[in-house]
C-alpha positions, -999 to 999 in steps of 0.1 A, spaced: 135 425 -68 125 435 -34 131 413 -4 93 408 1 89 397 -36 118 373 -33 103 357 -2 69 354 -18 85 338 -49 104 313 -28 72 304 -9 53 298 -41 81 277 -55 80 255 -24 43 252 -24 42 242 -61 66 213 -57 45 180 -54 53 156 -26 78 129 -37 63 95 -42 80 67 -22 79 30 -25 64 13 6 76 -21 19 46 -37 35 47 -69 57 19 -94 54 15 -120 81 -8 -149 73 -21 -163 106 -52 -176 88 -58 -213 80 -59 -206 42 -30 -199 18 -28 -163 6 -25 -163 -32 -34 -127 -40 -27 -92 -26 -38 -61 -44 -37 -24 -35 -52 8 -47 -49 44 -33 -83 54 -21 -86 79 -49 -81 52 -76 -108 28 -84 -84 3 -101 -65 -25 -83 -28 -30 -87 -15 -62 -102 -11 -92 -79 17 -84 -55 20 -121 -45 42 -133 -73 37 -168 -88 53 -195 -66 54 -172 -36 20 -178 -20 19 -174 18 8 -205 36 -7 -205 70 18 -192 95 41 -176 69 49 -139 63 64 -119 35 72 -84 25 57 -68 -6 66 -35 -21 39 -10 -32 56 7 -61 28 25 -78 44 60 -77 17 74 -55 24 96 -25 -9 84 -9 -10 68 26 -45 56 26 -51 24 5 -77 -1 -2 -62 -36 1 -76 -69 -12 -65 -104 -2 -74 -135 -21 -71 -170 -7 -66 -204 -23 -101 -215 -11 -116 -186 -32 -124 -163 -3 -115 -126 -3 -109 -99 23 -109 -62 16 -99 -34 40 -86 1 42 -51 7 56 -29 37 62 4 23 49 24 52 63 13 44 98 9 6 97 38 -14 82 23 -49 90 -10 -64 82 -19 -97 100 -45 -119 85 -64 -143 108 -95 -164 106 -127 -145 113 -114 -111 100 
């Protein structure tokens, strides 16, 4: 095999390898006046929400914070996020979890 073909084969092999998916630890700070009972995520390309990342018994009260892990196997950075509160209200947003590791909830957002 000539050197040029060897280099071309190596380049194609590198290009063909998909990006490795990594789990993302995400900090949620609840500075709102309502208890957070639900946190859901979805890569922008996926219309389906994850399961509730706030596990039973671990709701975040006003002034509390917690870390959740996004372990969906996606290599995406851009996510839709949905927060559900004990009073029945919801908040949805789009977040780049690769650039922003903390999301702070407050009244009026």
